[in-house]
N, C-alpha and C positions, 0 to 999 in steps of 0.2 A: 446335801447339794453336791454339785460337781466339785466345788473347791474343797469341801470337807473330804470327799472321796479321794481327791488327789493328795491332800495332806496325809490322809491315812495310808495311802499307797507309798508315799515317800518315807513315812515313818517306818513302815514294814520293811522297805528296802534297806534303809539305813541300819535297822536292827539286824537284819539278815547279814549285812556286810560286816558288822561288828562281831557277830557270832562266828561267821566264817573266818575272820582274821584271828580271833581267839583260838578257834579250833586248830588253825594252822600252826599257831605258836605252841599249843599243847602237843600237837603231833611231832613238831620238830624237837621239843624238849624230851619227848619219849624216845625218839630216835637217838638223840645224843646220850641219854642215860643208858639205853641198850648198848650203844657202842662202847661207852665207858665200862659198863659192867661186863660186857663180853671180853674186853681187854683184861680186866682184873681177874676174871675167871680163868682165862688162858694163862695169865701170869702165875696164878696160884697153882694151877695144874703143872706148869713147867717147873716151878720151884720145888714142888714135892716130888716130881719125877726125876729130877737131875741129881744124881749122886756120882761121886768120883769113883774111879777104879779102886783107889786105896780104901775108901769107905766100904765099898762092896766086899773087898777081901777081908777087911776087919770083921764085917758082919758075918761072913761065911765061917771064919775061924772061931768066932765066939760060940758057934753051935746053937745059938738061941733063935729058933724059928719065929718067935713072937715079934722079933724086930721087923721082919718082912710083913707079917700079917697086920701089925699095928699101923704101919705106913699105908698098907693097902686099905685098911678099914678107915683111917683118917682121910685118905684120898677119896674113898667111896662116899664118906659123909660130906666132904666138901663138894664133891660132884653132885650129890643128891640135893644139897642145899642150893647150889647154883641152879640145878634143874628146877627145883621148886620155885625159886625166884623167877626164873624165865617163864615157867608155866603160869605163875600168878600174873606177871606182866602181860603175857599173851591173853589171858582171860580178861584183864582190864582193858586191853586194846580192843578185844572183840566187843566188850560191853560199850566202849566208847564209839566204836564203829556203828553198833546197833543204834545208839543214841543219836549219832549224826544222821543216820538214815531216817530215823523217826522224825527228827527235826526237819530234815529235807522234805519228807512227805507232808509234814504240817505246813511248811511254807508253800509247797505246791498246791495243797488244798486251799490255803488261804488266798493264794493268787487267783485260783479258779473261782472262788467265791466272790472276790473283789471284781473280777471280770464279769461274772454273771450279774452281780448286783449293779454294776456299772451300766450294763445293757438295760436292766429293769428301770433304773433311774432315768436313762435316756428316753425310754418308752413313756414313762410317767410324765416327763417334761414335755414331750411331744403332744401327749394327750391333753395336758393342761393348756398348752398354747392353742391347740385346736378348739378346745372347749371355750376359751376366751374369745376366739374369733367367732364361733357360732353364737355366743351370747350377744356380741356386738351386732351381728347381723340380725338376730332376733329382735333386739331393741328397735333397730331401724324399721324392720318389717311391721312391728307392732305400732309404731308411730304413724307409719303410712296407712295402716288399716284403720286407725282411729280417725285420721283425716278423711279417708274415703267414706267412712260411716257417717261422719257429720255432714259431709257434702251430700250424701245420699238422702239423709233426713231433710236437709234444706230443699232439695229437689222435690222430694215427696210432698213437703209442705206447700211448695209453689204449685205443684200439679193439683193438689187438693183445692187450693184457692181458685185455680183456673176452672176446675170442674164445677165448683160451687157457683162461681160467677156465670159459667156457661149454663148451668141448670136454672139459675135465676133469670137469665136472659131468655132461655127457652120457655120458662113459665110465664114470663111477661108477654112474650110473643103469642103464646097459646091463649093467655088470658085476654089479650086485646083482639085477636082474630076470631076467637070463638064467641058467638053471641050468648049471652046469658039467659 
């Protein structure tokens, strides 16, 4: 019925609002984590790249080239790890976005179905009301037809009696006036 349809529509709307609010919270937490991680990545890069002039001279005098390459390799590994984390989060965000789009499409489809079914229910309700009115009129017409039929039978009976009486009178008149 209409009430059930309205209750279902309200339920769908409230569920959609709850999902929308949860998705906003998730989106905000992802942004916050990205901001925090971006800051920590930048901090790690800055820490590994800052060396004092004295440290640099000491490294050059030692004549050990592996000092430079080990720092570069560790910096590269840290940077790759950060890049992998960022790419992983990016993929997760893309998946989340696709899920949100899919959910949005489902709600749009559901809203369209509810609207279409609402129109169908309204049409059915109108047809039922019309059928009820037609049945009431048909009952009245049938009662009237039964009354007319019984009146017609009575009139036919009276006419037959009149015809018989008339024939008897004519037979008596003919019997009296005609000599035997």
